[in-house]
N, C-alpha and C positions, 0 to 999 in steps of 0.2 A: 934394194937388197931383198932377196926372196925371203918369205916368212918361213920360219922353222916349222916342223911338223907339230911341235909342242904348242907353238903360238896359234897355229891353225885350229888345233883341237880345243884350246881354251876359248878362242873366239866363237867356234861353233857351238860350244857348250853354253857360253854366257848369253849369246844372242839367239833367241828362238827363231828369228826370221833370217838368220845367216844362211848362206848357201854352202858354207864350208862345214865339213864333217857332219852332214845331216844324220848319218847312221848313228853317230855317237849321241846326238840329241835324242833320237828315237829310242836308243838303248836305255838311257837314263830315265826318259819319260815312262817307258814301259816298266822298268824296275820299280820306279816310284809308285806307279799305279798298282802294280802287283802286290807290293808290301802293304799298302793301305787297304786294298781290297781283301787281302788275306786276313789282316787284323780285324776288319769289319766282320768277316764271316765268323771268326773265332769269338769276337765280342758278342755277336748275336747269339751264338750257340750257348755261351756262358750265361747270358741274360735269360734265355729260355730255360736253362737248367735251374737257375735261381727261382724263377716263377714256379716251375714244376715242384721244386722242393718246398716252396712256401705253401703250395696247395696240398701236397701229399703228407706233409709233416703233421697236420691236424688229425686225420684219421689214423695215421701210424702211431702217434702219441696216445690216442684214445685206446688203441688196441693194446699198447704196451703199458697202459695206465700211467702215462707220464704227460698228461694233458697240461700240467703247470709248466712244463718245459716247451711243449708244442706250440701253445698260443704265443708266448713271447718270441720264440724263434720264428714263427710265421710272420709276425709283425715286423721283425727285424729284416727279414728277407724281402718283404714287400717294400719297405723303406729303401733297401739297397737297389731294388728293381727300379723304383721311381728315380733315384739319383742316376743310375746307369742309363736309363732311358733319356734323361736330360742331356747327358754327355753324348749319347748316340746321335741326338738331333744336332748337337754342335758339330760333331764329326761330319755329318752330311752336308754341312754348310761350307766346308773347305772347298775353295775354288780350284777346279781342275784345269781351268783355262789360263794357267800361269806357267812359268818355267818349272821344270822338274825340281829344281832346287827350292824355289819358293813354295811349291806344293808340299814337298817333303818337310821343309822347315815349319810350315804351318801345322802339319801333322805332328811333328816332333813337339811343338809347343803344346798342342792338345794333349799329347801323351803325358808330358810333364805336369800339366795342370791336373789331369785325372789322377796321376800317382800321388800328387801332393794332397788332394782332397781325400783320397783313399787312406793315406797315412794318418791324416788328422782324425778321420772317422774310426780308424782301427784302434786308436787310443781308447775309445769308448766301446767299440764293438766287441772286442775280445773279453773285457770284463763283463759285459752284458751277456755274452754267450755263457761264460762261466756261471754267472748268477742263475741264468735260465736252467742250466744243467743241474745245479744244486737244488733248485726248486723242484725240478722234475723228479729227482731221486728222493728228496725230502718227504714229499707227499705220497710216495708209493705205499700202498697198504700191504703189509706182510702178516698173514694170518689174522686179519682184522685190526692190526695195529699200524699206525703211521710210522714209517721208518725213521723220520726225524725225531719223533718223540722217543722211540726206542733208543736212538743214539744218545739223546740227552740223558735219559734215565740211566743208560749204561755208564756214561762218563761220571755222573753224580755218584753212582754206586761204587765206581772204582776209585774216584777221588772226591770223597764227601766234603772235604774242606775247600774245594775249588770255589772261586768267586763266581757269582752269577750277575749277568747284565740283562735285565728284563727277562729273566728266566733262562737265558742262554749261558752255558759255561764259558768262562773266559778262555779255557783251553780249546774251545771250538771256534770262538770268534777270532782269536789271534791268527791261526793259519788261514782262515777264510779271508780276512782283510789283507793278509800278506800276499796271497795269491792274486787278489784283485789289484793290489799295488804293483806287483811285478808285471802283470798283463798290461796295465795301463802304461807303465814305464817303457816296456818293450813293444807295445802295440803297433807303433809306427813302423818299426823294423820288421815285425811279423807281417804287416800288411804289404810292405815292399817285397818281402820274400815270397809272399803268396802270389803277387802279380808276376814276379820274375819266374815263378814255377810254371805259370800258365802261359805267359807271353814272352818269356825270356829269349827264346830263339829268334823270334821275329823282331824283337826290339834290338837285339844285337846286330841283326842285318840292317836295321834302320840306322843305327849308329855308324856302322861301317860304310854304308852308302853315302851318308851325309859327310863323313870324313873324306871320302874320295872326291865328292863334289867340291868341298871347300878347298881341297888341295889343288884341284883343277882351276878353281877361280882365282888363285893367288897370282 
């Protein structure tokens, strides 16, 4: 019995050395490579931007008199760059000399591992950024006075009976730690949203292409 067109297409897709439907294999191979290469370019641009930010934030924070924010932020982005570079090296090790499905599946696994690590780091990263921003504003000098000291004195003057913890009004500490708690709780989700904002389009194409391949392989 002659093979159906659907069977021929499936066989041509599943077997790299098959003589049937070579154009279909070539199409999926090219699409797979295009998606990964486009992601690599975007990932590289993103890493370069992070490095540039880590370098430029020091002089910028000095100019704006927010050095206590600039230094922690620079250290953070240097750490992010090191982690991103590690993932970039792992991405380069994905073997292109496999079927398009295996190649794209390996890339999909790499993406999921990267997102998982990013989500875990985001739990600490966003509270860290908030603390760095608070430090930056806290130590700004306004007419020879530290802004943080002015804020404490203002709260104590307005609420003289407020409780103090190591010299800090409880009315100031409660919202401070509340924001940190919220950022830590939602940090993972914020991290995923951040990745989706940058790479969402290409990751959706990856998911669609893998779905098509898996459907053909059934």
